[in-house]
Structures are given as structure tokens and as C-alpha cells.
N, C-alpha and C positions, 0 to 999 in steps of 0.2 A: 508174487511180487510184492515189496511193502516200498513204500513211496518215501522217500531217504526223508529228515527233519529239514530240505533247504526252505520252509515256508518265507513267507515277504516277512519283516515284523508291523504287529502291528501298530500304530499311531499312539505317540506318546508324550512326554516334554521332554526338551531338549536335558538332558545329565548337565550339570551340572563340574566343573572341574573339580576332583574331592582333594582333603589334603592328604586320602592313605599314596599309598607307593604305588606311585609308575614303572611298568614291567614292557619293556621293546622284545618282539620278537621278531629276528631275524629268522626271515622261510628263502631257502635256497641258496644258491651258490651268493648271486647278488644282495641278498635280502642277509647274511652270514657278515661278508666282505662290508657293505655300509654301515650293519646294525653295530657290527665293531670298531668303525670309525667314529660312529656319532660317539660311544661310549666314550672313546677315547678325547674326542674334544670337547669333551664336560659336558654335554649334556645332562641336563637332572634324572638320570635313569637309578633304579634302585633295584632293579636286577634284570640281569639281558640272560633271553631264553633263546639258543640259537638250534632250528630245524633244518634237518638235512640231509638226505640220502649218500650224501658222499662224505665220510668221515676228513676228507681233506681241508670242507669245510670249516672244521672248527680249529684247524692250526694255529692261527690268528690271534685266535684270542683264549688265554687263560683262566680268565676270571669272568666266566657265564657257565648256565646250566644248558644241557647238551640232550638231542636226542634225533639217532642218528634212527631214521628210516629202513630199516634191511632190507635192499633188493636181492631177491632170488640168482640175480644173474645181471649182469654188465653188457648191457646195450640199449636201443629204443626202446622205450616204456610208454603206453599211452598215458594221459590223464587221468581216466579213470583206473585205469590197472596203481598209478602211485598213488591215489586215494583212498584205495583198497586197500594197499599193504598199509598205510597208514591209523587207520581209523583206528587200532589197538596199542597207538598211543596218544589219542584222544581223551581220552578221564584224565591221565595224566596230567597233561596240559590243562584241565579243566581245573585239579585237584588245586595247581600250582598260583591259580588268577583270584584262592579265596581274599585274598589281603588284600587285593589291588585295586587301587582307587581309575588309572586311567592304565590301558594298555597300548603300546605305537607298535604296527605289525610293517614292518619294510619289507618288500619282496620285488622279485621281477616278474613280471607277469611275463614274459618271451621264453620266460623257462618252462618246463612239463614241470617241475616238481614247486615253482611258485604258481602256475595257471590252478595244480590239481590242490595244493595245498592252505593257499590263504583264504578260498572261499570257505572252508571248510574248518577251521582257525579261528575265522572272523563269526561264524553262527554259533561258536560254542561262548565264543568272549561277549557278544550280544544278549544270548541266551543266558549268562551269568548274571546281567543287569549293569554290565562295567563298562567306561567311556571307552569309544574306538575310537581312535586316530588312526586309517589307513594310509601310508606311503607306498606308493606302486610304480614301477617303473616301466615304459612302453616298452615294445620291442623297435627294430630301428625299419622302417616303411619298407626296405628293400625284404626282410625276414620273413617275408606272404605266410609260409608255414606256421606261425606262430600265432599269429595276426587273430583267426577265431577265437582261439581257447584265451585269449589275452582277453577281449573284450569281453567273453562270459563272463569271465573269474569281477571282470571292470562293473560292470551292469550288479551281477551278484554285491558286491561290495556297495554299493550304491545305497539299497536295501537294506542294510546290513549295518554298517557304519556310521560314526556320528560326523564323522568329515574323513574325506576323501581324494588325497590328494594327488594326482597325477602326473606325470615326468615322460617327457619327451625324449626319447633317447637322439632324434634327429636333431632337436635343439642341439646338445653338442657334437654332434657330428662336424655340425659347421664349422666351427672355431678350427678345427684340426681333418681336414677330407682323406690327407693320405697318410697318417699315421698310422700305423698298423694297427689292427683291432685289436689286439691285446692291450695294447698300450693305452688304444684307445678307450677303452674297459675302464680302467684303471683311471685315466685323468677324468672321467666321468662319473664315478667314484664321488674320490676326491669333492669337484665342482657340488654335487649333490650334496654331499656332507655339510661343507663346506655352508649352502643355501639354509638346509634345515637346521645345522646348528645357529643362524641369525634367528631363527623362527621362534624355535625352540628353548631356546636357550635364556631363563628369566633374567641373569644379567648379566650384560654386555659393558667391552669399556667407553660405557656415553652415557651422555644426559637420559636416553630412553631409550625403552628395551621391549621387545614383542613378547615373549613366552604362550605357554602353550596353551593358557586360558584363553588368549585373545585369537589363538590360531581355528580353538575349537569353535571361539563365537563366530567368527568369521565365516567358516563354515558349515553353519546350520540349517544352509537352503537345501532344498533337492537335487540338483544342477551338477554339476561338475564341479570343480576346483582341478586350476593349473596352476604349475609354477613358472616361472620365467625367469630369466637372466639377464643380464646387461653385465658389459665391463669398457672403462674407455681411460685411457692416460690421456687423451686430449684437452688442452685450455678449459674446455667447457663437460669435464670429463661426466660431471653430475646429469646436467642435462641430456647428455649422450648416451650415459650408460643409459637412463630410468627410458628412454625413448626405444634405446634396444630390448630393453625387459617388456614394453609394452609391445612392442613389433614381436619377440618370440610369444606373449599367447596367442596373439593375436591370428599365428602362424597355425593355431594349437585349433580354435575353435572364435565365437563371434564374440567381438571386443563388448560389443552392444547390450548384450544378454548380463552382462554381470551385472551383480547385484550385489557385491561388497569387496574389498580389495587389503590386502595388508603390503606394503611397502617397504622396505628393511634397505637403509642406505648403510654401505659401507667406505670409508674415505676415510684422510685425513684429520690432523685439527683443525685445518682451516676453512672447511667446509660450515658456510656460514648460514644462520637464519634466513634470510633468501631462497639461500640455495635448498634447505630443507622445504619452503614454502612453495617454491616454485614447484618439485618436483609433486608435492604432495598434489597442485594447482592441476599440474599435466594431468595424473592417472584419476583425478577425479574428473575432469574436461572430454578424458579418452575414452575411458568406461562407461560402461553404462550409460549412455548419451547424457554425461554429465549428471545421475541420479546415483552416481556409487555413494558409499561412505568408504572412505580409506584413514585408517585407522596405518600407524608408520612407526618404525624403529632405527635407531641408528650408534652403527659405531664406529670409535675412529682412529683404529689398532692397523689401518693400510694406508703405507707410505706411499705407492709410485703411483695409486689407480682410486677410482671409485666400481665399486660394482653393488648394482641394484636389482634386490631379491622380489616379485612381484608376486605376491601369491591372489590370483583370482577368482571366485567362488560366485557360481548361482549361472554359469555356462549350461546353457538348453542343448546345447548338440556341439561338437566333437571332430576332428577327422577321427578320431575315436571307432567312432559309431557305423563307418564303412569297413571296419574291420569284422562286424558280422551284420553283413547282409540280411538273413533268416528274420533279424527282430524288427527289422523293417517290414520286412512283408508278412510276417507274422504278430505285429505291433498289436496288442488288445485282443488274437484269439488263441492262444495258447494253451493247448490244453494241459500245462502241465509244466511249471519254472524252473522247476526243482533241474539239478544240475546233471545226477546218478537218481538211481537204483540198487537197493542191493537186497540177498537174502539174505531174510529173517530168521539171527543165527539161534535164534530160540526152535525155531521147527527142526522136527529129526531128522537125520540125516538119509538118503534113497541109497540103501546098498544093492539095491536089487531091482533093475525093469525089466517089464514082461511086455 
């Protein structure tokens, strides 16, 4: 058996956001759906690639390149099996990246396809020397059977990507605990798209914008980056939304560890300079023990509520670490940190066993 090409990347300077085209790759059902909505939301994406094992995931988008990983049978398959079946498609994906400057991968790590293919495709992007921003949705707390592989994939992404944005499904479940599950998934996707659009869109309806460059710069640390959200219609809705966003980050990891942050406020045209200054001050004082650097963005296209999107980076630990208990037990003692091994295809086939 040969070890697969999943070695950790060598140390190298942080890549700068290029003026070349940006490619978004949606992986699995969640990635394809969220990616489709991101493209529809006018985020500056030049090319959209969908990769899945289910052709139904392609039905919502007519303007995308599509790669179907054909399964030999319908039924539950292991993460390793799905990754092995996708191996023949990896060169096709590599060729599509030739003129890309930035690659944004969107996937749900709660599913088998997302956990299987997100690290494999991220390895290709890294090997091609492209800037990689990975946006991953972690499984619900009650989805215990999905935790282990989601944590393995997330740990691998931290070594491969220039920026990893981890989104916690449980954060959205609090808003509508009695919503039917399929409806909850759709609502979650809509909120995720709104948050990502605020962060990644270079031009917004307001005096300030965030954009991909700031997101990449803010996520240059080796720790986790997590997305927090808050929304309010109260009289003090700006402050309430910001505090809720900070609290949601705190439910995922220790906010004292944060090294940098981006705050985007979406409100109506009445939001004042004092509101913005106070919001930035709250984030600065409560994250990173008062030492965190804060960049901010603002849009004024909301009519009745204020939404705060908070991206906090540099968290050394999160709730997701408990998803892979073996990583803590074996930390620093791993024999091989590659996720898989495979048979060298160049070896002659054995047709007779004695």
C-alpha cells in the first residue's frame, strides 16, 4: 500500500487575493444548494462547479459545471468508498483550476459526500498553489454519527486552506426549534447565504464593504474561524444584534482566544456613526481580551431589523474538537496523519493467488 498524497503543506507566505477569476466549488447536497444561492446573490463568482453523487443536487442550477460521482449502488457508503470513487474525477477538477486565482469551497461536513470529498478537492487546490477559502457547515449536535468524520475533515482543512470558516448548524436551530427538519435546512441555507454574501461581496448598498480580500486577510491565523449571527428588531436593535452575534461565537469557542474579527452590520438608513462605533467597540472589548483587531462593513438594505454577521478568527479550540476524541489522545504521536491509503494503480493486477 502506498500512502496517499495527504501530507501537511509546507510553510509558505500567505497568498494574496489575485485579480484572476474566482471559482466556487459546491460539494455534496448542502454545498451545491448553498453555492447556487451564493451565485444567485451576486457574489462575484466567475465560475461555479458542482460536485455530488446525486444528480438531483444539480437541478437548481443551469449555469454551473457539474461533476457526478457515480455510485455503483444506492445505499449507505463509507467516506473512504466515496473518496475512492471520486479519484478518477480529480484530474478533471485540477484542469479546471488552471486560470483560477481564488477558489471558494462550500460544503456540509455532516454528510458523507462533504466529509469525503472536501479534503480531497482542497488538497488539489493547495497543490495548484491557489488561494483557498473553505466554508464548511458542521453537523447538528444530535447527529452524533456524523461528528467523527466531520472533525477529521475540518482538521485537514485547517492545514490546507488559507481561510476556513466553520459554521455551526446548532446556532440556527435555536431560532426555530420546532420547524420541520427539511424546512429548517432550507432556512439555515438562506441565513448562511445572507451572511456569506455580506462578507464576500465587494460592493454593498452602503458606505462600507468587506469583500474577499478582507476575509482572507482576517483568516490568516492557524486557529479556527467561526461565524456568528445576531438579529434584532428591538429599539436598541444594533447593540442587541451585535451582542447576540458575540454570544453565538462564544457558544462555539473561547472568545478570549480570538486574534482578529470582521463585523458586518445590515440595517436601515437610520443607523448612525455612533451605532457603528459602539458595535465595533463591543467586539474589540469582548473578543481577544481587548486586543483583537476589528474590520467592519455596513449595508443599509434592511427595513425593519438589524443583522450582525461576526467572523472571529484565531480560536485555538472549539466545540468541534470533541467531535474527534482520538485527535486529543494521539496529539503529536500520530504515525500517519493522512486520511486514507490506496492501491497504486500502476501495479500489475494479481489474477492468481497461491
